[in-house]
C-alpha positions in Angstrom: -16.3 -21.8 23.0 -18.2 -25.0 23.3 -19.0 -23.5 26.9 -20.4 -20.5 25.2 -22.6 -22.0 22.6 -24.2 -24.2 25.0 -24.8 -22.0 27.9 -28.6 -21.3 27.6 -28.5 -18.5 29.8 -26.6 -16.5 27.3 -28.7 -14.9 24.3 -29.2 -16.7 21.3 -27.6 -14.5 19.6 -24.4 -13.9 21.6 -24.1 -17.9 21.8 -24.4 -18.0 17.7 -21.8 -14.8 17.4 -19.6 -17.1 19.8 -19.6 -19.8 17.8 -19.3 -18.3 14.9 -16.1 -16.3 15.8 -14.4 -18.9 17.4 -15.2 -22.0 15.5 -12.0 -21.3 13.5 -9.7 -21.0 16.3 -7.5 -24.5 16.8 -8.0 -26.4 20.2 -5.2 -27.5 22.5 -5.0 -30.9 21.1 -5.1 -29.5 17.4 -2.5 -26.9 18.5 -0.3 -30.1 20.0 -1.1 -32.1 17.0 0.1 -29.4 14.4 4.1 -29.0 16.3 4.1 -32.8 16.1 3.3 -32.7 12.6 6.0 -29.9 11.8 8.5 -31.5 13.7 8.2 -34.6 11.6 7.4 -32.6 7.8 10.2 -33.0 5.4 11.5 -30.5 3.3 8.7 -29.2 0.4 6.0 -29.3 3.1 3.3 -26.5 3.6 3.9 -26.8 7.2 6.0 -24.0 8.4 7.2 -24.2 11.8 4.7 -22.3 13.7 3.7 -24.4 16.5 7.0 -26.2 17.0 10.7 -25.9 18.0 12.0 -26.9 14.7 13.7 -23.6 13.2 14.7 -23.3 9.5 18.0 -22.6 8.8 16.7 -20.2 6.0 13.4 -18.3 7.1 11.3 -17.2 4.4 10.5 -13.2 4.0 7.7 -12.2 6.5 5.7 -11.5 3.7 6.3 -15.4 1.9 5.8 -16.4 5.1 2.1 -14.2 5.4 1.1 -15.5 2.2 1.7 -18.7 2.7 0.1 -19.1 6.3 -2.7 -17.1 4.7 -3.1 -19.5 1.8 -3.0 -22.7 4.2 -5.4 -21.2 6.6 -7.6 -20.2 4.0 -7.4 -23.9 2.4 -8.2 -24.9 5.3 -11.3 -23.0 6.0 -12.2 -23.9 2.6 -12.2 -27.4 3.5 -14.3 -27.1 6.6 -11.7 -27.4 8.6 -10.2 -30.8 7.0 -6.1 -29.9 7.3 -5.4 -33.4 5.0 -8.4 -32.3 2.4 -6.3 -29.0 2.4 -2.7 -29.9 1.6 -3.7 -32.9 -0.6 -5.5 -30.2 -2.2 -2.5 -27.8 -2.3 -0.1 -30.3 -3.5 -2.4 -30.5 -6.7 -2.5 -29.2 -10.1 -5.4 -27.0 -10.3 -7.3 -25.9 -13.1 -7.7 -22.0 -12.2 -3.6 -21.9 -11.7 -3.1 -23.0 -15.0 -2.5 -26.5 -13.8 -0.1 -25.6 -11.7 0.0 -26.9 -7.9 -1.3 -24.1 -5.8 1.6 -24.9 -3.4 4.2 -24.0 -6.1 2.7 -20.6 -7.1 1.9 -19.2 -3.6 5.3 -19.5 -3.1 5.8 -16.4 -5.6 2.3 -15.3 -5.7 0.4 -16.3 -2.8 -2.8 -13.4 -3.7 -3.4 -15.7 -6.5 -4.0 -18.9 -4.7 -6.1 -16.7 -2.4 -8.2 -15.2 -5.0 -8.9 -18.8 -6.6 -9.7 -19.9 -3.1 -12.3 -16.9 -2.6 -13.9 -18.0 -6.1 -14.2 -21.6 -4.9 -15.5 -20.7 -1.9 -18.3 -18.3 -4.0 -19.1 -21.5 -6.5 -17.1 -19.0 -9.5 -15.1 -21.8 -11.9 -14.2 -19.5 -14.5 
């Protein structure tokens, strides 16, 4: 990504579009770090075994897993790629969810958490 963004032989519009599209893709280092975090994560954490060899004995239903991943990605995006800040937010009570923790709400209704993230991202706090 960085090579495309810095390649001055490409038109500015293409370089900017490459940057916009690829900035959310993790680097190889981030993938390896995510795998290490997953393997060290305990019960009740947000991280699902996506990058590691960890196997959940009772996997989530595909719709639940997809929803959890979507919430996780949206939260990370909301916090500008800061996974620690996103995880911290997901584990603290949110006024927009009736003072429930997003991590708890997303198990039953991931769309409700995604809607809250969208409102926060657009500056709508009511």
